[in-house]
C-alpha positions in Angstrom: 0.0 0.0 0.0 2.9 2.3 0.7 4.2 1.8 -2.9 0.7 2.7 -4.3 0.6 5.8 -2.2 4.0 6.9 -3.5 2.9 6.3 -7.1 -0.1 8.4 -6.5 1.9 11.2 -5.0 4.7 11.3 -7.6 2.5 10.9 -10.7 0.2 13.7 -9.6 3.1 15.9 -8.5 5.1 15.5 -11.7 2.4 14.9 -14.3 -0.9 16.1 -12.7 -2.7 12.7 -12.8 -4.1 11.7 -9.4 -4.6 8.0 -8.8 -2.4 7.0 -11.7 -0.6 3.7 -11.2 1.3 3.8 -14.5 1.1 3.4 -18.2 0.3 0.2 -20.1 1.4 -0.6 -23.6 2.8 -3.3 -25.8 5.9 -3.7 -27.9 7.3 -6.3 -30.3 10.4 -7.9 -28.9 12.7 -9.3 -31.7 13.3 -13.1 -31.3 16.5 -13.7 -33.3 16.9 -17.3 -32.2 13.3 -18.4 -32.9 13.0 -22.0 -34.1 12.2 -22.4 -37.8 9.1 -24.4 -37.0 7.7 -21.5 -35.0 8.7 -18.6 -37.3 5.3 -18.5 -39.0 3.4 -18.2 -35.7 5.6 -15.3 -34.4 6.1 -13.3 -37.6 3.9 -10.4 -38.8 3.9 -8.8 -42.2 5.2 -5.4 -40.9 8.2 -7.1 -39.2 11.1 -8.7 -41.0 11.8 -11.1 -38.2 9.9 -13.2 -35.6 8.8 -11.1 -32.6 7.1 -11.8 -29.2 4.7 -9.1 -28.0 5.5 -7.8 -24.6 2.8 -6.2 -22.4 4.3 -4.0 -19.7 3.3 -1.5 -17.1 5.8 1.1 -16.0 5.9 4.0 -13.6 7.9 7.3 -13.7 11.1 5.8 -12.2 11.6 3.0 -14.8 10.1 0.5 -12.4 8.4 -2.3 -14.4 5.4 -3.4 -12.4 4.0 -5.9 -14.8 5.5 -7.8 -17.8 3.7 -10.4 -19.9 5.1 -12.1 -23.0 2.1 -13.1 -25.2 1.8 -16.6 -26.7 1.9 -17.3 -30.5 -0.6 -15.5 -32.8 -1.2 -12.7 -30.2 -0.2 -9.9 -32.6 -1.8 -6.8 -31.1 -2.6 -5.1 -27.8 -6.1 -6.4 -27.5 -5.2 -10.1 -28.2 -2.5 -9.8 -25.6 -4.7 -8.1 -23.0 -7.3 -10.9 -23.4 -4.7 -13.5 -22.4 -2.9 -11.4 -19.8 -3.2 -12.1 -16.1 -3.1 -8.4 -15.3 -6.6 -8.2 -13.8 -6.6 -11.6 -12.0 -5.8 -10.1 -8.6 -8.7 -7.5 -9.0 -11.2 -10.2 -10.0 -10.1 -12.3 -7.0 -10.0 -9.3 -4.7 -6.3 -10.0 -3.8 -5.1 -6.5 -4.9 -4.8 -3.6 -2.4 -7.3 -0.8 -3.2 -6.2 2.7 -2.3 -8.8 5.4 -3.0 -8.0 8.8 -4.6 -9.9 11.9 -5.5 -10.2 13.6 -8.9 -12.2 16.8 -9.4 -13.8 16.3 -6.0 -15.0 12.8 -6.7 -13.6 9.8 -4.8 -12.7 6.6 -6.7 -11.9 3.3 -5.2 -8.8 2.2 -7.0 -6.1 3.5 -9.3 -5.9 3.3 -13.1 -3.5 3.0 -16.0 -3.1 5.4 -18.9 -3.5 3.7 -22.4 -3.7 4.7 -26.0 -6.9 4.6 -28.1 -6.7 0.9 -29.1 -7.5 -0.4 -25.6 -11.1 -1.1 -24.4 -13.1 1.3 -22.2 -12.5 -0.3 -18.8 -12.9 1.3 -15.4 -9.2 1.0 -14.7 -8.1 2.5 -18.1 -7.9 6.1 -19.0 -7.7 6.5 -22.8 -6.7 9.5 -24.9 -9.1 11.7 -26.8 -9.3 11.6 -30.6 -11.4 14.8 -30.9 -9.9 17.9 -29.2 -12.8 20.3 -29.4 -12.2 22.3 -26.2 -9.2 23.7 -24.3 -9.7 21.3 -21.4 -9.3 18.2 -23.6 -6.3 19.8 -25.3 -4.6 20.3 -21.9 -5.4 16.7 -21.0 -4.0 15.4 -24.3 -0.8 17.5 -23.8 -0.2 15.9 -20.3 -0.9 12.4 -21.6 1.3 12.9 -24.7 4.2 13.9 -22.4 3.8 10.6 -20.5 3.7 8.8 -23.8 7.1 10.1 -24.7 8.3 9.0 -21.3 6.9 5.5 -21.9 8.8 5.4 -25.2 12.0 6.2 -23.4 11.3 3.4 -20.9 11.0 0.9 -23.8 14.4 1.9 -25.1 15.8 1.4 -21.6 14.0 -2.0 -21.3 15.7 -3.2 -24.4 19.0 -2.6 -22.6 18.3 -5.4 -20.1 20.2 -7.7 -22.5 23.2 -5.6 -21.9 23.2 -6.4 -18.2 21.4 -3.3 -16.8 18.9 -3.9 -14.1 15.4 -2.3 -14.2 14.7 -2.7 -10.5 15.8 -4.5 -7.4 14.0 -7.4 -5.9 13.8 -7.6 -2.2 13.7 -11.3 -1.3 13.1 -10.4 2.4 10.0 -8.4 1.7 6.9 -9.8 3.5 3.7 -9.3 1.5 0.2 -9.3 3.2 -1.8 -12.5 3.0 -5.1 -11.7 1.3 -7.5 -14.7 0.8 -9.6 -13.1 -1.9 -12.6 -14.6 -3.7 -12.9 -18.0 -5.5 -13.2 -18.1 -9.3 -16.8 -18.3 -10.5 -18.4 -17.0 -7.3 -20.9 -14.1 -7.3 -18.3 -11.7 -5.9 -15.9 -12.8 -8.6 -18.4 -12.0 -11.4 -19.2 -8.7 -9.8 -15.5 -7.7 -9.7 -15.3 -8.5 -13.4 -18.3 -6.4 -14.2 -16.8 -3.5 -12.2 -13.6 -3.6 -14.2 -15.6 -3.6 -17.5 -17.9 -0.8 -16.3 -17.9 1.8 -19.1 -19.8 4.4 -17.0 -16.9 4.5 -14.5 -14.4 4.8 -17.4 -16.2 7.8 -18.9 -16.8 9.5 -15.5 -13.2 9.0 -14.4 -11.8 10.5 -17.6 -14.2 13.5 -17.5 -13.1 14.2 -13.9 -9.5 13.9 -14.8 -9.9 16.4 -17.6 -11.5 18.9 -15.2 -8.9 18.1 -12.5 -5.9 18.6 -14.8 -7.3 21.8 -16.3 -8.1 23.3 -12.9 -4.6 22.4 -11.6 -3.2 25.0 -13.9 -5.5 27.7 -12.4 -5.4 26.9 -8.7 -3.4 24.4 -6.5 -5.2 21.0 -5.8 -6.8 20.4 -2.5 -5.3 17.6 -0.5 -7.4 14.9 1.2 -6.5 12.4 3.8 -7.2 8.7 3.0 -9.9 8.4 5.7 -11.9 11.2 4.0 -11.7 9.3 0.7 -12.9 6.1 2.2 -15.9 7.9 3.8 -16.7 9.5 0.4 -16.7 6.2 -1.4 -19.0 4.6 1.2 -21.5 7.4 0.7 -21.4 6.9 -3.1 -21.6 3.1 -3.1 
């Protein structure tokens, strides 16, 4: 929970996005030693050599929080997301929820910035394709800046083969034991519906647009976590 709080604080302080956990995207990782019998399954027309699609989530400090190499025939972001285990802990209620506030509205858990190809999920914030007002333009500018940072992270990630470490693993760290829900239960299905709730997706993006635009006019108001939990209880 302390890591999530630090992500919230830094991402809002540096980029103006409250409640942001990181950015999610995919890249094609060249597979030079791919077996000849598999080359057809891992080769796309726009790439001259076999590739494996890597789905990754990164934060501001080059920390890779999630990495998933897709199986054969997963050749775009949506196919990879459908097979990724990224939401398993949310469905099973094993993830730690830390509320945040955007534009005066409390939300239960954080989100990831994505590009336009991703689906409208409650934990995704997509970019705008139609910039018809100054608020959306300001939001797009902030998200494009993060997109450039993400590209730099991918360049750094390719350097792992050269012996550079992305992050350190603390083998002595003790993680909390969360039992969670069983697959197929009523609570599990409700958690899935909440992740795929488009109403929350649109409401969150609209609140972030207002929040980021107002942040350039007046400093944001800080809330303690107890106040956020109380606000969520009143809404739900």
